[in-house]
N, C-alpha and C positions, 0 to 999 in steps of 0.2 A: 445949755450942756452940764454947766456946772449942777445947776439946781435940779435937772431931772436923777444926774448920778448919786447924788446925796439921796434923792428922793429913793430912788433904788436900793439905795447901801442901807438906808432906813427900814427896808421892808423886805431886808435879803430875808430874812428870819421866814417869811408867809409863801417863799420859793421851794418848792420841790421837784427834787429828778425822779422823771417817772421809773418805776420798777416794771418789768416784764408783763408783770399780770395786771398793771393798770387800764384801766378801758380809757383809752384816749380820742377825745372827739375832736374832729379838726375841720372837718368837712359841710356842718350844716350845725345851723342854732339850735338848740334844745327846746327851745320855745316860740320859735319860728322856722320857715325856711328861708331864710338868710344862708349864703352859700359865701367863700371866699370872692365868688367871682360878683357878689352884689356890690352895690354901690359902696358902700361903706366898708368893705371886706368883713371879718370874720377875726375875733376875738376868744383866745383862746386861755383860760384861765389857769396863769400856772400852779395854781395849789391842787385845784378838784379837778382839772384836766377837762372841764366842761366849754366847748364853744358858744357866744353870745353875737348877735347880728348887732350892726352899731347902734341901732335904737334900744336895744335890752341888756348889754352889758353893765348900763348903771344899776338897774335893775339888781343885777348878782353881787355888785360893790354894794349897794346898801344891805342886802339882806346878809353878805358873810364877811363883807369888810377887807373879800381878797383884792390888794392892788394892782397887781403885777399881772400883764398879759401880754401874750405872744400876737400880735396883731399879722395876719395874713392876708394878704390883697392881692389877686388872681387879674390881668387887664389883658385881655384880647389882644394876640399879634396877628398880622398877615403872614401868609406861608405861602410862597411863590407854587409855582406846580409841582417843579425839581424838585423841591424839598416835600412832597408829599409820600408817606411810604408806600411802597406796590408790593413789599412781602404774602406773599400765599400764607394764608391763615393755616395751622395747624390743628388743630383745637375748636370745638363748638365753644365759644366763649366771644366776649364783648367787651372791648378795654382793657384786657389781661394779655401777658405776653406768649406771644404763640395765636393768639385769636383774632377775630376780625378788626378792621379800623371802625372806628365808633361814627367818624366822620364829622366829627365835633371839632368847632374850632380849635386852634393852640391859644395858650395862655403863658402870659411870662408872672411868676409870682415873685412878689417882694416881702419882706417882714422886717419887722421893727418892733422893739418893747416900749409897753406904754406903760406908764404907770396914772393910775386914776387916785383922786378924783379929778384932777387938775389936766391930764392927758399928756403927760409929758413923756416926749418921745425919744429914744435914743434908737440908734439903727441898729441892725443885727444883718448877717455877721459883725462881729468888732473886737479886735483884741483889747479893747479899753475896759470890756464888760466884765465883771465878777466871773468868776472860772464857774461857781455854782450856776448861775444864768446861765451862761455858754452850752453848760451840759443839758441843764435842764431844757433850752431850746432845742438844741440838736437832737434832744431823744425824742422829743415830740415830734419836728419834721421828719424823723428816720421812721418812725413807728407807726405801721399800720392803722389807719384810724378803725374805729367798731364801725363806722359805716362802711368802708370802702370793703370790710371784713366780709358784711353781709352782705354786699351787693355783689361781688365776687364769685362768692358761693351760688348766686343767684343762678350764673349765668353758665357756669363750668360743668360738661355734660360730657365726661370722657367714656367711650364705650371702653368696657374691659374684652380681656381676652376669654374667648369659649373655655370651658371644660374639655370641650371636646374635640377640639382642633390637634393636639397634639400626638393622639393615639387616633384619629379618626381612619378608618377600614374604605381600603377603595377596592372595589372589584376590578377584575382584570376581564371586561367585557369587550374591549377594541370598538368601544366608540369614540371616534374624533368627531367634536364638536365644531360645527363650521364658525369662521370669523361675523355672518352676519345668515338672514333667513331664517330665523327661527321660529317654531311654533308648536305649542301646547300639546305633548303626544294623545292628549285625551279630548281635546276638543279643538276649534279653529283660530283659539286667541292668538293672537302675534304681539300684546305686548303684556307688560306686567309679568313674564316670564323668569322664572327659577330653577335656576341649576342643581340639582341635588350633589355633591361633593362625593357622595360615597358612589351611587350608579350611573350617574352620568345622566339622568332621566330631565329632560325640560320639560316642567309644566307651571302652567298660570296661579297665579296668586290668589287671595282670599277676596270673598265678593264683599263688597263695602254695603255698609248700614241702607244705601237709598240705592242699591240696583249692581251700580258700577263697580269696576275692577276684576277679578278674575272671575274661575268658577271653583275654587278650593279644591283645584287638584293636587296644588304640591301639598297642602295641608294633610287632604286624604290619602296620599302617597305615604306620607311621615307617619300619619298614623296605622297605616298597613305593615310597612318596613321598618319603623322606628331609625332609620338614617335621620342623623342632628341636624347636619348643615347644609343651609343651601346658598347658592349668591346668584343676586339678580343681575340677568343678563343686559344690558346696556349702562350697567354702572362700571364694567371693570376697564382699566385703563392704564397707561403707564403709571398713574399714582395709586398703587394699589391701594394706600390707605383709604381714599376715598370710596372703595366699593362696599357695596351694601350685602354684610353676609349677615345671616340670620338665623337663630339658633333657635331650633323647635323645641327642643327640652327646657331651653334656659327661657325660653318666649321673649327673648329680645335680640336687639341687633348687637352683632359681635366684631372682634376683630379674630381673624384665624392670621396669626403669626406662620403658617407654613402655608399660606393662600399661593404663593407661585407655585409650589410643588405640586398641590391639589389641583392644579388647573392644570399642571404641565400633564398630568397622569389622562385627559382627555385632550391633549393637542394642542391648547389653548397659549396662542404669543399673546400676553396682555401689553408687550410694549406697543404693538401697533393699532389696537382697537381704540376707539372714538366714544365717548360717551352719547348715547341714546336715549335712557330712560332716567327718570329722578327715584333716590334713593327714599327710604321709607322717610328718615328725617326729613328729607326736602318735601317730600309730598304732604306732612304732617303741615309744614309750614305754607304751604301753596293750597291747604283746603280753602279758602278763603276765595278762590274763584268757584265755587259751589254755589249752584245758584241761590239756596238756601242762605248764605254765608252772606253773599253779596246783597241780600235782601235785607240781611240785621242790620249788615254795616251799611247798607244805602252807597253800596261799591259804586252802582251804576250812576249813580248822581253825584253833581259837583258841589259837595257840602260847602256851606258858606259858614266859614269859622266864626266864633264868636268868642268874645273876649269882653273881659270885664266881671264884678260883684256875682258868684253863682257859676261863672264859668271857666271856673278853673279844672284843669285835667288832671288825671292823677299818672305819674309814670308807674310802667311795667318794672315791678323789681325782680322778673323771672315767675312765670305761672300766678301774678298778683291781682289779676284780671277778675277774679270772683270778688276781692277785694275792693277794688276799684267803683266797680257797678255796683255791690252794697252799699257802699258809702257815701257813694252820688246819691242814690236813691234815699237813703237814712237823713243826711244833711239838707233834705227838702222838705222834709217834716218840719212844721211848729216844734215837735217836740223833742228834733235835737238841735234846730236852730236856736231855739229860746236858751238851751240849758247851755250850749257851748259855742255859744256866739252871740247873740242879742242882748241877753243879760249874765254874761259872763267876760269879765276883760281879760287878755293876756297875764297882764299884771298880777290883777287877784288871784289865778288860776297858779301863777308863779309862787306867789307871795303863800301860798296854800300847799303848796308842794314839798315834798321832803327834799333833803339834800341834793337828792340825785332826781332832779325833774324828769329825765329819759325814762324812769321806770314808774313813772305816776301815770295811772289809765285818763282819770280825769284830765290832768294837764295836756298828755298829747291829743286827748278828745280835742279840746280848745285850742290847743295847735291846729289841729287838722281842720275846725270847723274856720278857724279865720284864715287859713291858708286858701280853704276853699269858697268863702262867702265874701272874704272883705274886698278881692280884685288885686289885691296886693300884689298878684305873682300873675296875671294876667291882662297884660296891656294891650290895647288895641296898635302899639308902637312896635311890639316887638317882632322881630322876623319871623317868628313862627310859633307854635303853642309846644310848649317844652313842659308846661305841666308841673308840679311838686311831687317828690318821691316819699310815701310815707312811710320810710322804713323804720322809725322808732315807733308811730303807731304800731305797726306790723308785729314787731317786736315785744312789746310790752302785751299787747292783746294776745297774743300767741303764749305770752307766757305760760299759763296752766292749759295750755292744750297743746300738748306736742308735734302734734300733726300738722298744725297751722304754723310750726317753729320752723318747718321742710319749706322747700321750696318748688315741691309738686303740685301740682293744680287741683282744687277743693271743689267742693259741691257748696254753692251759694249759699242755698239754703241751711244746710249744717253752720256756716260760718256766720248768718245771718242769726241765728237762735244762741252760737256761741256770744257773739257781741251783744246779743240783748240780757244774755244771763249774767255776762259781767261787767254790764253797765247797773245792773240792778244791784250786783253783789258792793259795788265801791258805793253806790248811791243807798244804800242801806240805812243809814244815819236820815238822810232827807228824803223821806219817800214821795214827799210833794215835788221835788226836783227832779225824781227819775223818770227820764223819759221812755225808757222800757215798759212804764206801767201803762201806757198811752196803746199799746200793741197787744197787751194781753187781754185774755176775756178767760169766761167761765165756760166748760163743755159738760154736757150732761147726758148720761147712756139711760135711756129706761129698756131695762130688759123685762119680759112679761113670760112667765112659764105657763105650760097649759094648764096648772093649778087655777090660773088667772089671777094669781097676786105677781105682785113686782118687786124691784128692788132699782135703785135709782145709783150711780157711782157718779160723783163729778171730780172733775179735774181741771186745768187751766193749762193755757197754750198760749203762744206768740202768732201761728200759722193756722189758718185752716188748709188742711192738704186734701185734696178733691182727687179722686179717680177719674178716667175720662171713659165713659160709657162709648167705646165707638161705633155701638149697634144703633147710638143716637145720631150718628152723622146724617147731614141734610144733605148730600151728594151723592145717594148711594147710586143712583143711574150712573154718574158719572164715574165713579169707582168700577163698577163692574165693567162699564166699554173699556176704562183704564187697563184691567186686569185683562182683559182678553187681547187686546194687543199688548201687552207687556208678555205675556206666554206666547205667543206667537212670535215676539221680537228675539224671547230665549230662546225657541225651537232652532231659531234660525244664526241663534249665535252671535245675535247684536244686542246692543245696550240701549236704554232709550234714554233720548236727550234728557239733560235734567230739566227744560223747558214741558217737557211733555209731559213729567212726572205728575200725577194726581193724587193727592191726599186727602183723607178724611177730614170732613168739618164738622166739629161738634161744637153746639152753643155751649156757653157758659152755664147757663141757665139750666141745661140736663146735669154739668156735672155737681151745680150745687143740687140740685134735685134728686142725684145718686148719695148725695151726702146724708140727705135727711130720711132717703127712703127705707122702710123697712128690712129689714134681712135676718134670715136663720142663725140661730147659733145653736151650732150641732153638739150634740155630747154635755148641754148646761147642764150641773149638777143641783137639780134644785131641793133645797132644803123642807120644802112642803111636801113634793112627792117622795123624799128621801132616794130618790135615783136621777139616772140621767135623764133627760126630757130634750127636745129641740123647741127652744125658747125663742121668742120676736125681739129684736134689739132696734131701736131708734134712736137717734142721737140729735141733741138742738144744742143751743147756745143760749146762757143764761144770763149773759153780757154781752154787751154790743161795744168794740174799740172805738177809739178816735178813728185809730188807722188799723185799716182790716189788711192783712198780706194773705193771699192766696196762691197756694203752691200746685202746681199741677204735677199730679206723678206721670212723667212721660219715662221713666226708667221703671221697666216689669222684666219680669220673669218668663221666660219662656220655656217649652218643655224639656227637660233636661237641666233644669236651673241656669239658662242660659243669661245672660244681662242683656237687655234690648230697650233700646232709646225707641219710644212709640214715633213714628215720621205724622205728624197731625197738626192740622191747624185747629186751635181754638177762637171761637168769634167772640170775643167781650166787649161788650157795651159799654161805653162811656159811663153810664148811670148803672147802680144795680140798685136793689130791695131785698134785704133778705130779711127782712121784718118776720117772715111766714116761718123762719129757722129758730125763734124764741121757742125755749122750752120752759113749762111751765110750770116743772115739779110735780109732788104728790098731788093729785085730784082727790076733789070728793069722793067715797066709794070705792076708792082703793084701797087694797090692803096688802101691807107691807111683806114680802117674804121675812119668814124666822131667821135669825142670826146663826140658832144652835141647834141641834137636836132634841129629842124630846126627853133625852137622858142628861141633858145638859153639859153633855162634851163639846167642846169647840169644835165646829165645823171646820172638817178637812176642804181648803179651797183649792187644791192641786186637784191635777186630774185623777180622774178613778179608773180604776184597771178594767177593759174591754173582758167579759164575762167568757167570751169564746176564745178568746186567746189564751185567758188562765185554765181553762178547761182543757185544751191542749197541752200546757205545758204539765200540768198536773199528769195527764196521761204518760208523758215519759218521764215521770218519777221524780220531779223536782217538787219542793214544798210550796204551801199555799203561801207563803209571805213571799219568798223569792218569784214565786209566777208574777206576784201583783206587782211587785217592784220593776220586773223586766217589762211588764205590758206597760207601766207607765212610764219610765225613763225611754220607753222609745214611742212614745205617744200615742201605743196603741195602732201602730202603724200596720202589725203584720206578725202572727208566727215566727217568722224567720227570724226577724230583726230581734225579737224580744228576747228568742234563744240564743243568738249569737251576743247580744251584751248580756245575758245569764253567763256562758261560759266565759265571758273573759273579766266578770267582775266577780267569780264565785270565792277568789282570794281577798276580796277589799275588805279590812278590817270593820264596816259599819254595816257591813252585808246583812247580819241578823237584827239589826235595827227597828223597832218598830215604822211601820210607813209614817204614823202620825208624828214622829220625830223628825221626819224627812225635810220639813219647810222650815226648822229651826236650827239647823246647821250651817254654820256660818259661811257666807256665799262663798262657791268655789271662784277659782279666779276662771277666765274667758278669754277667748282670742280676741283684742279689740279691733281688729280686721272684720271680724265675725258681725259684731255688735253694729261695725258703720255700714256693713251691710245692709243689715235690717232696719237702720235708722234711716236709710236711702230708699227702704221701702216705704217709709211713714211710719213705722213704731217707735215709741219712746225709749227713750235709753234704758230706762230701767227696767221697764217690760223687755227689751231685746237681752240684758243680761240676765232676768229671770226665767226665761224661754230657755236661752242657750244651756245656763246650768241644769234647769230642767231635762233636759235633751241629750247631754254629753256633748254637747258645741257644735250639734249638726244643723245646719241651717236649713233645710228643709223642714225638718222636724220640727224644728223652733218656731218656723211661722203657722204650722199648723197648731202647735200646743198655744200660740196667743189666740188662734180665731176660736179654737177650743173653752179658752179661759178669758171671755170678758171682766170678767172681775181681775184680772191682772194688772188692768190699767189703772186704777184706783187703788190709794195710799190711805193710809188712816188720817194722816192730816189732810186731806181732801175729803173726806166723808160729809154727807150733807147735815149729818147730826153734830157735825164739830162746832163750837162757837169761834175757834178760832178761825177755821175754813170762811164761815159766815161774815166773819169781820174782815177776811181780807178781801172776798168777796164786794164787801161794800165799799170799800176803799178803790176799787177799780172804776175807770170810767164806763159810763153807758150812758144809752140814749138811741134817738129813731136808727133803724137800721136802713138810710137811703145813704149810698155811698158815690163818688166821683173816682174816675181813675186817675190816678195820681204819678203812677210811671211802671214801668214793667222793667226786668232783667233777663234775658232773653240767652239761651245756653246753645253754642252750637257745636258739634261734635257727637261722639258715639256713647260718651262716657261721663259722668260730672268729673271724673278724675282725669280728663282732658279736653281738647280745645277750648273754646272761648268764651267768655260773656263781656257782652256790654249792658248799657242801662238806655232806656229812653224816658225821659222825664217832662212831664206838662208844665212849661212857666210863661206866667204871662200871657196866657192862652193860647201859646205854640211848643210846637214839640221840638224836644234838642235830643240828639243823640252823644252820650258818652262812652267814646271807645279809649280806654285808658286814658292818653296825654291831650289826645284828640276831640274836641267839642266844636260842634257845628249845627246846625238849624236844620231840622230832621225835614224832608220832604215826603215821605212815604212811610210816617212807623208803623212796622211790621207788629201790630197790635195782636195778631194771630199767633204770634210764634212764640209768646212770651214761658218763661219758665217760674217766675216769681209776679204776681201780681202785687201792685200797692194800692190801696182805695183808700180816700179821704173823706170821713162823714160828713155828711151836705146837714147845715143847721136851720135851713132852711125849707 
């Protein structure tokens, strides 16, 4: 004891008392997934406030020389049934005050002060410790750890009071709502009914994407009357906080502070009502009972849990399934396995990391790789599959993308692209070690105008985004019969059972053929003809990557630009051959379109004003320049749109600038959500921004602009004549076009921003399901329901 105290006093100058702004790690090792519950506990550096597991604390001592640590050890304790909490949760949260009980075992915590390198130990708390050490240790234990802060924020999702509740109008129409026996006022629906709190109308809810739910009568009523609030009948009980109140103008579930008063207006005594319906939130949580969700998660099968190296799950941090599914597939590829596991030790990654390894992407990628692939956190002796929480990795990968820092659901495609871009950035100094290059390939668009001359535009990508040609479905007879039955059922006010639904089956070959098929490009400006014309575009690949990722464009826009998810199956074979998709570049006898006009002026690559629109605007008394600008800035949609644009921009300071200068202006700011929407359609971010800037931020017009300006996708650094681009492509992997299916990520839900993602991966010849922390042998992998498909090149 005396020697340990002397050691501590000798190093007292290395101990710091944390300030409120200091980031304190005390729930997880920064180079592994060890926690205070691990066998050796956790060591918190009392100088840097970083935490280390038993096997890794020596590394920190060797690197920093910091010798004093607060050792936190948690051991499981037995809790009797009488001591288990039974308090009802008051907020939608897990493991926080007022939230749901986690159901996890309880632990006893013990602490001590450890001095390295000899691991001299002093008990804590103890009055004999120096005051500085006691204050520092107390501050560490009392502070909320960085890990915990982020976990709690992932789950808390409290509803807000509606802005329409306090002054809600209620009509005196003598309507008295009975305690039961409700029916929609416009159809025969007796479930999913909503009471409008203004006029007392009882109407059915929205129709779900699969045909279930209501008939949209409640939302139709709002559109007609603009009465804002409705409460779901069957969710009203004595606990009014649990009632499901929806605000149509706010488009979300809300709190109505005056709900007792609003219900009393219609004679409703909530104290005696019993719950008979799920709330909107509960229905969202319960959607895995849907037939397709059961297929994706293989819920009907008794999945055999798998343990060991490569079979470690990832804990859901709050809508982080997109991350879990994507990273599981990434760490199945040799590109990521070799870079961040097989050829990269945790020790070397830690030694190369900066002072704070929690903010170093390569370190956290290595930590994640060893966590998933080593088997250290997936033991057959475990009571259950707990998985590992990728919190540090999630934080560092999201540092350059604010949206991924939130706890909202994200698009797995967008996340995968962001991952590869960041991996490429941090490996810029070692391109041969960069795993992202194994996914990268060249794309070439060949555009031929009526003159017979051609232009080639080259770009690079990590994914091949495919349209789904529903007309190529192989089960058209069954679809026609199902549509007849569905129409008949709807006329009778019935819903089709989930097992009766027939979905189009489209071969993957048809999707690939659609990508390569010639397409018309309307209003293409030909420098040979010096006029707009209809050109023909074909697209091919200039190189074949080691890993080919196919994105199925299941999210499309219906009439009125309403997002919709295609309810379709894709028949995907285990082996595909895309050799026929290789682009060969400029061929003998082909003549390139001139890059400039005859008089030497630079070609204007933006859209050209429609002459009919300009003519009609001129007849109204506007000047030639203004008319052309109006037509261009409204994508030549029509005279009315052009005139409205012109009237609202007459006072712009640059309204009289020549059109040739428009493309030279500094990029205008655009709504990031609109950029994300266009990206979800399959367009590149740079092109999406350019289109939105050119069309005043209108998504529909921006889409038209992109299709009318195929050259927008090419940039100077990707020009076929650029030596830099040629050199970059020369470094890309290339080879035969035969691939074998390695894995696929599936999405369940109506939007990329809600629902759930899972991954199916083929390992050792067998399919495995990765569903967050659950890893099991797949019995019936739903290969026809994928959103992202990962293929590995066959070398033989």
